Backbone atoms as SQL, in Angstrom:
CREATE TABLE atoms (id INTEGER PRIMARY KEY, chain TEXT, resi INTEGER, resn TEXT, atom TEXT, x REAL, y REAL, z REAL);
INSERT INTO atoms VALUES
  (1, 'A', 1, 'MET', 'N', 5.316, 11.114, 8.166),
  (2, 'A', 1, 'MET', 'CA', 4.538, 11.568, 6.585),
  (3, 'A', 1, 'MET', 'C', 4.292, 10.693, 6.055),
  (4, 'A', 2, 'GLU', 'N', 3.246, 10.449, 5.005),
  (5, 'A', 2, 'GLU', 'CA', 3.403, 9.619, 3.838),
  (6, 'A', 2, 'GLU', 'C', 3.924, 9.855, 2.506),
  (7, 'A', 3, 'GLU', 'N', 4.449, 11.238, 2.830),
  (8, 'A', 3, 'GLU', 'CA', 5.369, 11.757, 1.743),
  (9, 'A', 3, 'GLU', 'C', 6.730, 10.894, 1.687),
  (10, 'A', 4, 'THR', 'N', 7.068, 10.951, 2.865),
  (11, 'A', 4, 'THR', 'CA', 8.218, 10.080, 2.692),
  (12, 'A', 4, 'THR', 'C', 8.142, 8.916, 2.585),
  (13, 'A', 5, 'VAL', 'N', 7.226, 8.018, 2.794),
  (14, 'A', 5, 'VAL', 'CA', 7.097, 6.709, 2.102),
  (15, 'A', 5, 'VAL', 'C', 7.696, 6.675, 0.690),
  (16, 'A', 6, 'GLN', 'N', 6.592, 8.250, 0.189),
  (17, 'A', 6, 'GLN', 'CA', 5.924, 8.204, -1.266),
  (18, 'A', 6, 'GLN', 'C', 7.409, 8.993, -1.994),
  (19, 'A', 7, 'GLU', 'N', 8.317, 9.039, -1.377),
  (20, 'A', 7, 'GLU', 'CA', 9.621, 9.811, -2.255),
  (21, 'A', 7, 'GLU', 'C', 10.805, 8.602, -1.940),
  (22, 'A', 8, 'ASP', 'N', 10.414, 7.887, -1.018),
  (23, 'A', 8, 'ASP', 'CA', 11.215, 6.424, -0.779),
  (24, 'A', 8, 'ASP', 'C', 11.192, 5.681, -1.905),
  (25, 'A', 9, 'LEU', 'N', 10.100, 5.187, -1.971),
  (26, 'A', 9, 'LEU', 'CA', 9.629, 4.264, -2.251),
  (27, 'A', 9, 'LEU', 'C', 9.832, 5.073, -4.336),
  (28, 'A', 10, 'HIS', 'N', 9.483, 6.124, -4.957),
  (29, 'A', 10, 'HIS', 'CA', 9.495, 6.850, -5.603),
  (30, 'A', 10, 'HIS', 'C', 11.763, 6.401, -5.849),
  (31, 'A', 11, 'ASP', 'N', 11.713, 6.673, -4.905),
  (32, 'A', 11, 'ASP', 'CA', 13.842, 6.894, -5.026),
  (33, 'A', 11, 'ASP', 'C', 13.847, 5.524, -5.577),
  (34, 'A', 12, 'TYR', 'N', 13.252, 4.344, -4.822),
  (35, 'A', 12, 'TYR', 'CA', 13.396, 3.106, -5.549),
  (36, 'A', 12, 'TYR', 'C', 12.883, 2.541, -6.931),
  (37, 'A', 13, 'LEU', 'N', 12.198, 3.190, -6.924),
  (38, 'A', 13, 'LEU', 'CA', 11.371, 2.577, -8.599),
  (39, 'A', 13, 'LEU', 'C', 12.541, 3.578, -9.452),
  (40, 'A', 14, 'ASP', 'N', 12.553, 4.974, -9.198),
  (41, 'A', 14, 'ASP', 'CA', 13.707, 5.394, -10.029),
  (42, 'A', 14, 'ASP', 'C', 12.898, 6.386, -12.040),
  (43, 'A', 15, 'GLU', 'N', 11.749, 5.085, -11.949),
  (44, 'A', 15, 'GLU', 'CA', 11.921, 5.123, -13.231),
  (45, 'A', 15, 'GLU', 'C', 9.947, 6.125, -12.923),
  (46, 'A', 16, 'ALA', 'N', 9.428, 5.973, -11.992),
  (47, 'A', 16, 'ALA', 'CA', 8.488, 6.147, -11.346),
  (48, 'A', 16, 'ALA', 'C', 8.246, 7.888, -11.341),
  (49, 'A', 17, 'ASP', 'N', 6.174, 8.683, -11.773),
  (50, 'A', 17, 'ASP', 'CA', 5.895, 9.912, -12.238),
  (51, 'A', 17, 'ASP', 'C', 6.056, 9.815, -10.727),
  (52, 'A', 18, 'ILE', 'N', 5.705, 11.011, -9.872),
  (53, 'A', 18, 'ILE', 'CA', 5.535, 11.210, -8.751),
  (54, 'A', 18, 'ILE', 'C', 4.137, 12.305, -8.863),
  (55, 'A', 19, 'GLU', 'N', 3.087, 12.518, -7.763),
  (56, 'A', 19, 'GLU', 'CA', 1.568, 12.677, -7.716),
  (57, 'A', 19, 'GLU', 'C', 1.862, 13.102, -9.114),
  (58, 'A', 20, 'VAL', 'N', 0.692, 12.295, -9.853),
  (59, 'A', 20, 'VAL', 'CA', 0.266, 12.519, -11.745),
  (60, 'A', 20, 'VAL', 'C', -0.951, 12.857, -11.890),
  (61, 'A', 21, 'THR', 'N', -1.101, 14.176, -11.841),
  (62, 'A', 21, 'THR', 'CA', -2.282, 14.450, -11.730),
  (63, 'A', 21, 'THR', 'C', -3.496, 14.264, -13.069),
  (64, 'A', 22, 'ASP', 'N', -4.580, 13.632, -12.702),
  (65, 'A', 22, 'ASP', 'CA', -5.985, 14.161, -13.673),
  (66, 'A', 22, 'ASP', 'C', -5.207, 12.152, -14.251),
  (67, 'A', 23, 'ARG', 'N', -5.402, 11.489, -12.854),
  (68, 'A', 23, 'ARG', 'CA', -5.781, 10.272, -12.932),
  (69, 'A', 23, 'ARG', 'C', -6.699, 9.544, -12.554),
  (70, 'A', 24, 'SER', 'N', -7.752, 9.488, -13.524),
  (71, 'A', 24, 'SER', 'CA', -9.732, 9.213, -13.248),
  (72, 'A', 24, 'SER', 'C', -9.601, 10.131, -12.099),
  (73, 'A', 25, 'GLY', 'N', -9.849, 11.331, -12.601),
  (74, 'A', 25, 'GLY', 'CA', -9.768, 12.549, -12.038),
  (75, 'A', 25, 'GLY', 'C', -9.506, 12.649, -11.114),
  (76, 'A', 26, 'GLY', 'N', -8.672, 11.620, -10.028),
  (77, 'A', 26, 'GLY', 'CA', -7.596, 12.515, -9.073),
  (78, 'A', 26, 'GLY', 'C', -6.208, 13.269, -9.404),
  (79, 'A', 27, 'ARG', 'N', -5.224, 12.704, -8.700),
  (80, 'A', 27, 'ARG', 'CA', -3.861, 12.953, -8.251),
  (81, 'A', 27, 'ARG', 'C', -3.240, 11.502, -7.832),
  (82, 'A', 28, 'ALA', 'N', -3.322, 10.527, -8.606),
  (83, 'A', 28, 'ALA', 'CA', -2.291, 9.285, -8.430),
  (84, 'A', 28, 'ALA', 'C', -0.596, 9.702, -7.333),
  (85, 'A', 29, 'ASP', 'N', -0.603, 9.089, -6.371),
  (86, 'A', 29, 'ASP', 'CA', 0.584, 8.627, -5.904),
  (87, 'A', 29, 'ASP', 'C', 1.889, 8.929, -6.617),
  (88, 'A', 30, 'ILE', 'N', 2.224, 7.337, -7.367),
  (89, 'A', 30, 'ILE', 'CA', 3.399, 6.888, -7.411),
  (90, 'A', 30, 'ILE', 'C', 2.624, 6.620, -9.321),
  (91, 'A', 31, 'GLU', 'N', 3.099, 6.923, -10.130),
  (92, 'A', 31, 'GLU', 'CA', 2.925, 5.567, -11.023),
  (93, 'A', 31, 'GLU', 'C', 3.923, 4.971, -11.806),
  (94, 'A', 32, 'VAL', 'N', 3.618, 4.329, -12.124),
  (95, 'A', 32, 'VAL', 'CA', 4.894, 3.448, -12.862),
  (96, 'A', 32, 'VAL', 'C', 4.922, 2.908, -14.171),
  (97, 'A', 33, 'ARG', 'N', 5.035, 2.996, -14.805),
  (98, 'A', 33, 'ARG', 'CA', 4.447, 2.525, -16.531),
  (99, 'A', 33, 'ARG', 'C', 5.347, 1.929, -16.692),
  (100, 'A', 34, 'PHE', 'N', 4.791, 0.569, -17.414),
  (101, 'A', 34, 'PHE', 'CA', 5.378, -0.464, -18.306),
  (102, 'A', 34, 'PHE', 'C', 4.952, -0.121, -20.406),
  (103, 'A', 35, 'PRO', 'N', 6.087, -0.145, -20.795),
  (104, 'A', 35, 'PRO', 'CA', 5.107, -0.079, -22.494),
  (105, 'A', 35, 'PRO', 'C', 4.022, -1.122, -22.564),
  (106, 'A', 36, 'GLY', 'N', 2.880, -0.269, -22.289),
  (107, 'A', 36, 'GLY', 'CA', 1.561, -0.912, -22.778),
  (108, 'A', 36, 'GLY', 'C', 0.297, -0.605, -21.819),
  (109, 'A', 37, 'PHE', 'N', 1.261, -0.258, -20.240),
  (110, 'A', 37, 'PHE', 'CA', 0.457, -0.373, -19.030),
  (111, 'A', 37, 'PHE', 'C', 0.830, 0.613, -18.040),
  (112, 'A', 38, 'HIS', 'N', 0.268, 1.348, -17.554),
  (113, 'A', 38, 'HIS', 'CA', 0.661, 1.859, -16.486),
  (114, 'A', 38, 'HIS', 'C', 0.686, 0.831, -14.420),
  (115, 'A', 39, 'ILE', 'N', 0.832, 1.081, -13.602),
  (116, 'A', 39, 'ILE', 'CA', 0.863, 0.844, -12.094),
  (117, 'A', 39, 'ILE', 'C', 0.341, 2.030, -10.997),
  (118, 'A', 40, 'VAL', 'N', -0.997, 2.466, -10.568),
  (119, 'A', 40, 'VAL', 'CA', -0.346, 3.288, -10.059),
  (120, 'A', 40, 'VAL', 'C', -0.292, 2.566, -7.950),
  (121, 'A', 41, 'ILE', 'N', 0.595, 3.393, -7.553),
  (122, 'A', 41, 'ILE', 'CA', 1.085, 2.432, -6.098),
  (123, 'A', 41, 'ILE', 'C', 0.180, 4.200, -5.118),
  (124, 'A', 42, 'GLU', 'N', -1.006, 4.258, -4.193),
  (125, 'A', 42, 'GLU', 'CA', -1.290, 4.340, -3.358),
  (126, 'A', 42, 'GLU', 'C', -0.313, 4.419, -1.920),
  (127, 'A', 43, 'CYS', 'N', 0.012, 5.604, -1.242),
  (128, 'A', 43, 'CYS', 'CA', 0.326, 5.529, -0.422),
  (129, 'A', 43, 'CYS', 'C', -0.083, 6.101, 0.570),
  (130, 'A', 44, 'LYS', 'N', -0.258, 5.679, 1.199),
  (131, 'A', 44, 'LYS', 'CA', -1.001, 5.935, 3.187),
  (132, 'A', 44, 'LYS', 'C', -0.461, 5.927, 4.864),
  (133, 'A', 45, 'ARG', 'N', -0.385, 6.589, 5.296),
  (134, 'A', 45, 'ARG', 'CA', 0.303, 6.798, 7.130),
  (135, 'A', 45, 'ARG', 'C', -0.844, 5.822, 7.877),
  (136, 'A', 46, 'THR', 'N', -0.557, 5.471, 8.833),
  (137, 'A', 46, 'THR', 'CA', -1.562, 5.066, 9.622),
  (138, 'A', 46, 'THR', 'C', -1.126, 4.682, 11.628),
  (139, 'A', 47, 'LYS', 'N', -2.016, 5.427, 11.932),
  (140, 'A', 47, 'LYS', 'CA', -1.553, 5.398, 13.528),
  (141, 'A', 47, 'LYS', 'C', -3.099, 4.342, 14.402),
  (142, 'A', 48, 'GLY', 'N', -3.499, 3.685, 13.330),
  (143, 'A', 48, 'GLY', 'CA', -4.975, 2.804, 14.075),
  (144, 'A', 48, 'GLY', 'C', -4.783, 1.648, 12.628),
  (145, 'A', 49, 'ARG', 'N', -5.665, 0.687, 13.506),
  (146, 'A', 49, 'ARG', 'CA', -6.222, 0.183, 12.169),
  (147, 'A', 49, 'ARG', 'C', -5.606, -0.665, 11.353),
  (148, 'A', 50, 'THR', 'N', -4.451, -1.175, 11.701),
  (149, 'A', 50, 'THR', 'CA', -3.621, -1.450, 10.970),
  (150, 'A', 50, 'THR', 'C', -3.331, -3.296, 10.572),
  (151, 'A', 51, 'THR', 'N', -4.803, -3.965, 10.804),
  (152, 'A', 51, 'THR', 'CA', -4.960, -4.574, 10.440),
  (153, 'A', 51, 'THR', 'C', -5.464, -5.332, 9.034),
  (154, 'A', 52, 'GLY', 'N', -5.721, -6.057, 8.306),
  (155, 'A', 52, 'GLY', 'CA', -6.183, -6.208, 7.166),
  (156, 'A', 52, 'GLY', 'C', -7.155, -5.514, 6.661),
  (157, 'A', 53, 'LYS', 'N', -8.213, -6.208, 7.981),
  (158, 'A', 53, 'LYS', 'CA', -9.577, -5.633, 7.604),
  (159, 'A', 53, 'LYS', 'C', -9.487, -3.949, 7.506),
  (160, 'A', 54, 'GLY', 'N', -8.902, -3.768, 8.534),
  (161, 'A', 54, 'GLY', 'CA', -8.963, -2.237, 8.198),
  (162, 'A', 54, 'GLY', 'C', -8.029, -1.182, 7.383),
  (163, 'A', 55, 'LEU', 'N', -7.571, -1.409, 6.716),
  (164, 'A', 55, 'LEU', 'CA', -6.806, -1.575, 5.844),
  (165, 'A', 55, 'LEU', 'C', -7.536, -1.065, 4.452),
  (166, 'A', 56, 'ARG', 'N', -8.526, -2.127, 4.419),
  (167, 'A', 56, 'ARG', 'CA', -9.326, -2.181, 3.319),
  (168, 'A', 56, 'ARG', 'C', -10.116, -0.876, 2.841),
  (169, 'A', 57, 'ARG', 'N', -10.397, 0.202, 4.170),
  (170, 'A', 57, 'ARG', 'CA', -10.807, 1.987, 3.734),
  (171, 'A', 57, 'ARG', 'C', -9.646, 2.273, 3.288),
  (172, 'A', 58, 'TYR', 'N', -9.031, 2.188, 2.729),
  (173, 'A', 58, 'TYR', 'CA', -8.136, 2.680, 1.690),
  (174, 'A', 58, 'TYR', 'C', -8.098, 2.090, 0.617),
  (175, 'A', 59, 'LEU', 'N', -8.624, 0.998, 0.083),
  (176, 'A', 59, 'LEU', 'CA', -8.601, 0.260, -1.223),
  (177, 'A', 59, 'LEU', 'C', -9.798, 1.000, -2.304),
  (178, 'A', 60, 'GLY', 'N', -11.052, 1.454, -1.532),
  (179, 'A', 60, 'GLY', 'CA', -11.935, 2.133, -2.613),
  (180, 'A', 60, 'GLY', 'C', -10.904, 3.217, -3.288),
  (181, 'A', 61, 'GLN', 'N', -10.331, 4.383, -2.886),
  (182, 'A', 61, 'GLN', 'CA', -9.297, 5.064, -3.650),
  (183, 'A', 61, 'GLN', 'C', -8.233, 4.284, -4.331),
  (184, 'A', 62, 'THR', 'N', -7.742, 3.492, -4.128),
  (185, 'A', 62, 'THR', 'CA', -6.627, 2.513, -4.047),
  (186, 'A', 62, 'THR', 'C', -6.808, 2.355, -5.682),
  (187, 'A', 63, 'VAL', 'N', -7.726, 1.379, -5.832),
  (188, 'A', 63, 'VAL', 'CA', -8.254, 1.210, -7.086),
  (189, 'A', 63, 'VAL', 'C', -8.716, 2.042, -7.960),
  (190, 'A', 64, 'ALA', 'N', -9.573, 3.061, -7.352),
  (191, 'A', 64, 'ALA', 'CA', -10.027, 4.330, -8.721),
  (192, 'A', 64, 'ALA', 'C', -9.473, 4.609, -9.342),
  (193, 'A', 65, 'TYR', 'N', -8.262, 4.320, -9.286),
  (194, 'A', 65, 'TYR', 'CA', -6.940, 4.887, -10.529),
  (195, 'A', 65, 'TYR', 'C', -7.023, 3.801, -11.632),
  (196, 'A', 66, 'GLN', 'N', -7.376, 2.735, -11.337),
  (197, 'A', 66, 'GLN', 'CA', -7.625, 1.391, -12.254),
  (198, 'A', 66, 'GLN', 'C', -8.307, 2.085, -13.331),
  (199, 'A', 67, 'ALA', 'N', -9.637, 2.751, -13.458),
  (200, 'A', 67, 'ALA', 'CA', -10.835, 2.714, -14.866),
  (201, 'A', 67, 'ALA', 'C', -10.227, 2.990, -16.053),
  (202, 'A', 68, 'GLY', 'N', -9.665, 3.417, -16.043),
  (203, 'A', 68, 'GLY', 'CA', -8.504, 3.477, -17.340),
  (204, 'A', 68, 'GLY', 'C', -7.656, 3.038, -17.402),
  (205, 'A', 69, 'GLY', 'N', -7.140, 1.896, -17.221),
  (206, 'A', 69, 'GLY', 'CA', -5.876, 0.812, -17.316),
  (207, 'A', 69, 'GLY', 'C', -5.956, -0.784, -16.814),
  (208, 'A', 70, 'ILE', 'N', -4.947, -1.939, -16.243),
  (209, 'A', 70, 'ILE', 'CA', -5.084, -2.786, -16.374),
  (210, 'A', 70, 'ILE', 'C', -6.561, -2.787, -14.766),
  (211, 'A', 71, 'THR', 'N', -6.651, -3.828, -14.212),
  (212, 'A', 71, 'THR', 'CA', -7.228, -3.757, -12.904),
  (213, 'A', 71, 'THR', 'C', -6.542, -4.071, -12.130),
  (214, 'A', 72, 'LEU', 'N', -5.352, -3.676, -11.373),
  (215, 'A', 72, 'LEU', 'CA', -3.895, -3.830, -10.816),
  (216, 'A', 72, 'LEU', 'C', -3.998, -2.404, -10.338),
  (217, 'A', 73, 'GLY', 'N', -3.304, -2.141, -8.731),
  (218, 'A', 73, 'GLY', 'CA', -2.844, -1.246, -8.037),
  (219, 'A', 73, 'GLY', 'C', -2.417, -1.309, -6.729),
  (220, 'A', 74, 'MET', 'N', -1.493, -0.985, -6.388),
  (221, 'A', 74, 'MET', 'CA', -0.835, -1.332, -4.933),
  (222, 'A', 74, 'MET', 'C', -1.452, -0.285, -4.035),
  (223, 'A', 75, 'LEU', 'N', -1.026, -0.631, -3.289),
  (224, 'A', 75, 'LEU', 'CA', -0.995, 0.461, -1.733),
  (225, 'A', 75, 'LEU', 'C', -0.876, 0.285, -0.955),
  (226, 'A', 76, 'VAL', 'N', -0.277, 1.617, -0.232),
  (227, 'A', 76, 'VAL', 'CA', 1.716, 0.963, 0.526),
  (228, 'A', 76, 'VAL', 'C', 0.909, 2.048, 1.640),
  (229, 'A', 77, 'VAL', 'N', 0.942, 1.307, 2.559),
  (230, 'A', 77, 'VAL', 'CA', 0.746, 1.949, 4.114),
  (231, 'A', 77, 'VAL', 'C', 1.753, 1.859, 5.390),
  (232, 'A', 78, 'LEU', 'N', 2.349, 3.004, 5.718),
  (233, 'A', 78, 'LEU', 'CA', 3.281, 3.124, 6.780),
  (234, 'A', 78, 'LEU', 'C', 2.232, 3.155, 7.954),
  (235, 'A', 79, 'ASP', 'N', 2.930, 1.731, 8.903),
  (236, 'A', 79, 'ASP', 'CA', 2.590, 0.978, 9.744),
  (237, 'A', 79, 'ASP', 'C', 2.979, 2.297, 11.142),
  (238, 'A', 80, 'LEU', 'N', 2.390, 3.372, 11.853),
  (239, 'A', 80, 'LEU', 'CA', 2.878, 3.926, 12.773),
  (240, 'A', 80, 'LEU', 'C', 2.575, 3.795, 14.442),
  (241, 'A', 81, 'THR', 'N', 1.648, 2.560, 14.204),
  (242, 'A', 81, 'THR', 'CA', 0.743, 2.355, 15.534),
  (243, 'A', 81, 'THR', 'C', 2.454, 1.652, 15.904),
  (244, 'A', 82, 'PRO', 'N', 2.601, 1.887, 17.537),
  (245, 'A', 82, 'PRO', 'CA', 4.215, 1.372, 18.561),
  (246, 'A', 82, 'PRO', 'C', 4.019, 0.150, 18.338),
  (247, 'A', 83, 'LYS', 'N', 4.831, -0.214, 18.435),
  (248, 'A', 83, 'LYS', 'CA', 5.034, -1.595, 18.339),
  (249, 'A', 83, 'LYS', 'C', 6.662, -2.812, 19.064),
  (250, 'A', 84, 'PRO', 'N', 5.759, -2.938, 20.377),
  (251, 'A', 84, 'PRO', 'CA', 6.596, -2.839, 21.689),
  (252, 'A', 84, 'PRO', 'C', 7.501, -4.394, 21.840),
  (253, 'A', 85, 'SER', 'N', 7.642, -5.381, 20.247),
  (254, 'A', 85, 'SER', 'CA', 8.070, -6.204, 20.701),
  (255, 'A', 85, 'SER', 'C', 7.864, -6.898, 19.387),
  (256, 'A', 86, 'TRP', 'N', 7.865, -8.043, 19.161),
  (257, 'A', 86, 'TRP', 'CA', 7.965, -8.886, 18.040),
  (258, 'A', 86, 'TRP', 'C', 7.759, -8.263, 16.472),
  (259, 'A', 87, 'ILE', 'N', 8.830, -7.880, 15.531),
  (260, 'A', 87, 'ILE', 'CA', 7.932, -8.139, 14.060),
  (261, 'A', 87, 'ILE', 'C', 8.176, -8.622, 13.324),
  (262, 'A', 88, 'PRO', 'N', 6.586, -8.899, 12.945),
  (263, 'A', 88, 'PRO', 'CA', 6.540, -9.866, 11.711),
  (264, 'A', 88, 'PRO', 'C', 7.163, -9.978, 10.515),
  (265, 'A', 89, 'ASN', 'N', 7.725, -11.143, 10.227),
  (266, 'A', 89, 'ASN', 'CA', 8.005, -11.599, 8.973),
  (267, 'A', 89, 'ASN', 'C', 7.374, -10.240, 7.731),
  (268, 'A', 90, 'ILE', 'N', 8.029, -10.274, 7.153),
  (269, 'A', 90, 'ILE', 'CA', 7.483, -9.060, 5.918),
  (270, 'A', 90, 'ILE', 'C', 6.707, -9.939, 4.805),
  (271, 'A', 91, 'ARG', 'N', 6.434, -11.205, 4.524),
  (272, 'A', 91, 'ARG', 'CA', 5.224, -12.160, 4.190),
  (273, 'A', 91, 'ARG', 'C', 4.296, -11.661, 4.693),
  (274, 'A', 92, 'ASP', 'N', 3.812, -11.263, 5.933),
  (275, 'A', 92, 'ASP', 'CA', 3.023, -11.297, 6.625),
  (276, 'A', 92, 'ASP', 'C', 2.486, -10.196, 6.459),
  (277, 'A', 93, 'ASP', 'N', 2.933, -8.796, 5.883),
  (278, 'A', 93, 'ASP', 'CA', 2.863, -7.804, 5.713),
  (279, 'A', 93, 'ASP', 'C', 2.311, -7.489, 4.236),
  (280, 'A', 94, 'MET', 'N', 2.099, -8.161, 3.620),
  (281, 'A', 94, 'MET', 'CA', 2.164, -8.091, 1.913),
  (282, 'A', 94, 'MET', 'C', 0.905, -9.361, 1.361),
  (283, 'A', 95, 'TRP', 'N', 0.426, -8.898, 0.842),
  (284, 'A', 95, 'TRP', 'CA', -1.062, -9.522, 0.393),
  (285, 'A', 95, 'TRP', 'C', -1.877, -8.789, -0.838),
  (286, 'A', 96, 'ALA', 'N', -1.956, -9.880, -1.688),
  (287, 'A', 96, 'ALA', 'CA', -3.013, -9.039, -2.340),
  (288, 'A', 96, 'ALA', 'C', -5.125, -9.360, -2.271),
  (289, 'A', 97, 'ASP', 'N', -5.646, -8.520, -2.685),
  (290, 'A', 97, 'ASP', 'CA', -6.828, -8.322, -2.478),
  (291, 'A', 97, 'ASP', 'C', -7.766, -8.064, -3.134),
  (292, 'A', 98, 'HIS', 'N', -8.876, -8.553, -3.128),
  (293, 'A', 98, 'HIS', 'CA', -10.223, -8.235, -3.961),
  (294, 'A', 98, 'HIS', 'C', -11.027, -7.887, -4.192),
  (295, 'A', 99, 'ILE', 'N', -11.441, -6.983, -4.742),
  (296, 'A', 99, 'ILE', 'CA', -12.838, -6.038, -4.677),
  (297, 'A', 99, 'ILE', 'C', -13.583, -5.825, -5.738),
  (298, 'A', 100, 'PRO', 'N', -14.878, -6.415, -4.887),
  (299, 'A', 100, 'PRO', 'CA', -15.668, -6.929, -6.487),
  (300, 'A', 100, 'PRO', 'C', -15.958, -5.940, -7.320),
  (301, 'A', 101, 'SER', 'N', -17.201, -5.600, -8.212),
  (302, 'A', 101, 'SER', 'CA', -17.023, -5.107, -8.662),
  (303, 'A', 101, 'SER', 'C', -18.628, -4.624, -8.268),
  (304, 'A', 102, 'PRO', 'N', -19.383, -3.230, -7.980),
  (305, 'A', 102, 'PRO', 'CA', -20.375, -2.745, -7.128),
  (306, 'A', 102, 'PRO', 'C', -21.600, -3.027, -8.656),
  (307, 'A', 103, 'VAL', 'N', -20.920, -3.008, -9.533),
  (308, 'A', 103, 'VAL', 'CA', -22.058, -3.451, -10.854),
  (309, 'A', 103, 'VAL', 'C', -21.153, -4.862, -11.613),
  (310, 'A', 104, 'PRO', 'N', -21.932, -5.666, -11.189),
  (311, 'A', 104, 'PRO', 'CA', -22.388, -6.795, -12.066),
  (312, 'A', 104, 'PRO', 'C', -21.660, -7.015, -13.772),
  (313, 'A', 105, 'GLU', 'N', -22.140, -5.870, -14.016),
  (314, 'A', 105, 'GLU', 'CA', -21.265, -5.646, -16.247),
  (315, 'A', 105, 'GLU', 'C', -19.726, -5.195, -15.838),
  (316, 'A', 106, 'GLN', 'N', -19.151, -4.361, -14.621),
  (317, 'A', 106, 'GLN', 'CA', -17.938, -3.985, -14.923),
  (318, 'A', 106, 'GLN', 'C', -17.189, -4.777, -14.264),
  (319, 'A', 107, 'ARG', 'N', -15.794, -4.864, -14.419),
  (320, 'A', 107, 'ARG', 'CA', -14.803, -5.450, -13.731),
  (321, 'A', 107, 'ARG', 'C', -14.069, -5.347, -12.310),
  (322, 'A', 108, 'ASP', 'N', -13.905, -6.519, -11.219),
  (323, 'A', 108, 'ASP', 'CA', -13.696, -6.862, -10.610),
  (324, 'A', 108, 'ASP', 'C', -12.089, -5.463, -10.626),
  (325, 'A', 109, 'ARG', 'N', -11.480, -5.513, -9.150),
  (326, 'A', 109, 'ARG', 'CA', -9.944, -4.913, -9.361),
  (327, 'A', 109, 'ARG', 'C', -9.574, -5.531, -7.852),
  (328, 'A', 110, 'TRP', 'N', -7.686, -5.839, -8.255),
  (329, 'A', 110, 'TRP', 'CA', -7.215, -6.243, -7.107),
  (330, 'A', 110, 'TRP', 'C', -6.046, -5.198, -7.377),
  (331, 'A', 111, 'ALA', 'N', -5.854, -4.631, -5.798),
  (332, 'A', 111, 'ALA', 'CA', -4.658, -4.334, -5.165),
  (333, 'A', 111, 'ALA', 'C', -3.770, -5.666, -4.801),
  (334, 'A', 112, 'VAL', 'N', -3.020, -5.391, -4.299),
  (335, 'A', 112, 'VAL', 'CA', -1.335, -5.206, -3.841),
  (336, 'A', 112, 'VAL', 'C', -1.031, -4.426, -2.108),
  (337, 'A', 113, 'VAL', 'N', -1.396, -5.194, -1.250),
  (338, 'A', 113, 'VAL', 'CA', -0.994, -4.212, -0.178),
  (339, 'A', 113, 'VAL', 'C', -0.010, -4.561, 0.517),
  (340, 'A', 114, 'VAL', 'N', 1.209, -3.596, 0.926),
  (341, 'A', 114, 'VAL', 'CA', 2.365, -3.531, 2.057),
  (342, 'A', 114, 'VAL', 'C', 1.887, -2.626, 2.616),
  (343, 'A', 115, 'ARG', 'N', 2.229, -3.524, 3.915),
  (344, 'A', 115, 'ARG', 'CA', 2.308, -2.959, 5.350),
  (345, 'A', 115, 'ARG', 'C', 3.075, -2.362, 5.729),
  (346, 'A', 116, 'ILE', 'N', 4.230, -1.194, 6.582),
  (347, 'A', 116, 'ILE', 'CA', 5.609, -1.376, 6.172),
  (348, 'A', 116, 'ILE', 'C', 5.510, -0.690, 8.016),
  (349, 'A', 117, 'ARG', 'N', 6.092, -1.216, 8.651),
  (350, 'A', 117, 'ARG', 'CA', 6.057, -1.566, 10.102),
  (351, 'A', 117, 'ARG', 'C', 6.899, 0.188, 10.053),
  (352, 'A', 118, 'GLY', 'N', 6.671, 0.860, 10.749),
  (353, 'A', 118, 'GLY', 'CA', 7.411, 1.767, 11.610),
  (354, 'A', 118, 'GLY', 'C', 6.835, 2.020, 13.167),
  (355, 'A', 119, 'ASN', 'N', 7.573, 2.894, 13.541),
  (356, 'A', 119, 'ASN', 'CA', 7.621, 3.101, 15.045),
  (357, 'A', 119, 'ASN', 'C', 8.421, 1.775, 15.319),
  (358, 'A', 120, 'ARG', 'N', 9.287, 1.028, 15.444),
  (359, 'A', 120, 'ARG', 'CA', 9.413, -0.388, 16.029),
  (360, 'A', 120, 'ARG', 'C', 10.473, -0.090, 16.864),
  (361, 'A', 121, 'THR', 'N', 10.150, -1.900, 17.707),
  (362, 'A', 121, 'THR', 'CA', 11.471, -1.105, 18.995),
  (363, 'A', 121, 'THR', 'C', 12.259, -1.265, 18.434),
  (364, 'A', 122, 'SER', 'N', 14.229, -1.233, 18.703),
  (365, 'A', 122, 'SER', 'CA', 15.070, -1.098, 18.266),
  (366, 'A', 122, 'SER', 'C', 15.236, -2.891, 18.349),
  (367, 'A', 123, 'PRO', 'N', 15.699, -3.746, 17.631),
  (368, 'A', 123, 'PRO', 'CA', 16.380, -5.087, 18.144),
  (369, 'A', 123, 'PRO', 'C', 17.019, -4.996, 19.221),
  (370, 'A', 124, 'TYR', 'N', 17.858, -4.286, 19.405),
  (371, 'A', 124, 'TYR', 'CA', 18.761, -4.821, 20.592),
  (372, 'A', 124, 'TYR', 'C', 17.835, -4.970, 22.277),
  (373, 'A', 125, 'GLU', 'N', 16.904, -3.953, 21.870),
  (374, 'A', 125, 'GLU', 'CA', 15.753, -3.851, 23.376),
  (375, 'A', 125, 'GLU', 'C', 14.620, -4.951, 23.138),
  (376, 'A', 126, 'MET', 'N', 14.727, -6.082, 22.368),
  (377, 'A', 126, 'MET', 'CA', 13.926, -6.859, 22.121),
  (378, 'A', 126, 'MET', 'C', 14.223, -8.518, 22.891),
  (379, 'A', 127, 'THR', 'N', 13.494, -9.007, 23.330),
  (380, 'A', 127, 'THR', 'CA', 13.496, -10.026, 24.297),
  (381, 'A', 127, 'THR', 'C', 12.847, -11.483, 23.522),
  (382, 'A', 128, 'ALA', 'N', 13.480, -12.367, 23.521),
  (383, 'A', 128, 'ALA', 'CA', 13.146, -13.484, 22.497),
  (384, 'A', 128, 'ALA', 'C', 10.779, -14.089, 23.442),
  (385, 'A', 129, 'PRO', 'N', 10.296, -13.838, 22.497),
  (386, 'A', 129, 'PRO', 'CA', 8.898, -15.047, 22.673),
  (387, 'A', 129, 'PRO', 'C', 9.216, -16.177, 24.219),
  (388, 'A', 130, 'ALA', 'N', 8.261, -16.097, 25.511),
  (389, 'A', 130, 'ALA', 'CA', 7.987, -17.310, 25.581),
  (390, 'A', 130, 'ALA', 'C', 8.516, -19.022, 25.008),
  (391, 'A', 131, 'THR', 'N', 8.829, -19.644, 25.968),
  (392, 'A', 131, 'THR', 'CA', 9.519, -20.219, 24.466),
  (393, 'A', 131, 'THR', 'C', 8.227, -21.437, 25.352),
  (394, 'A', 132, 'ILE', 'N', 7.218, -22.728, 25.028),
  (395, 'A', 132, 'ILE', 'CA', 6.607, -23.293, 25.566),
  (396, 'A', 132, 'ILE', 'C', 7.065, -24.579, 25.566);
């Protein structure tokens, strides 16, 4: 469940607020407050379409919370697709996404996207990739 990822990330952040209501007309999953600004972290889980392009479907909701503050948000997605072998490096599962404004006189928005790989094969069950 996305709630488990939300709770684990909240515990890690310690000072964040979880399930913040009335944030840009909705309910933010996690709000991290800094002096003078805040960042909202949207948490999702998925069993399909886990490519960077596939995860863009969540960015509209992620950037909606940026209407009243800085134009940077965060999307954390628990990827529950089966992982039969090789696990990518964490650098392959984190990136920044630019979301252009549909209205020229409004600011573009940005989101940091983090994909967390669940349903992994146990390391002792993995085989090394074939050498060339």
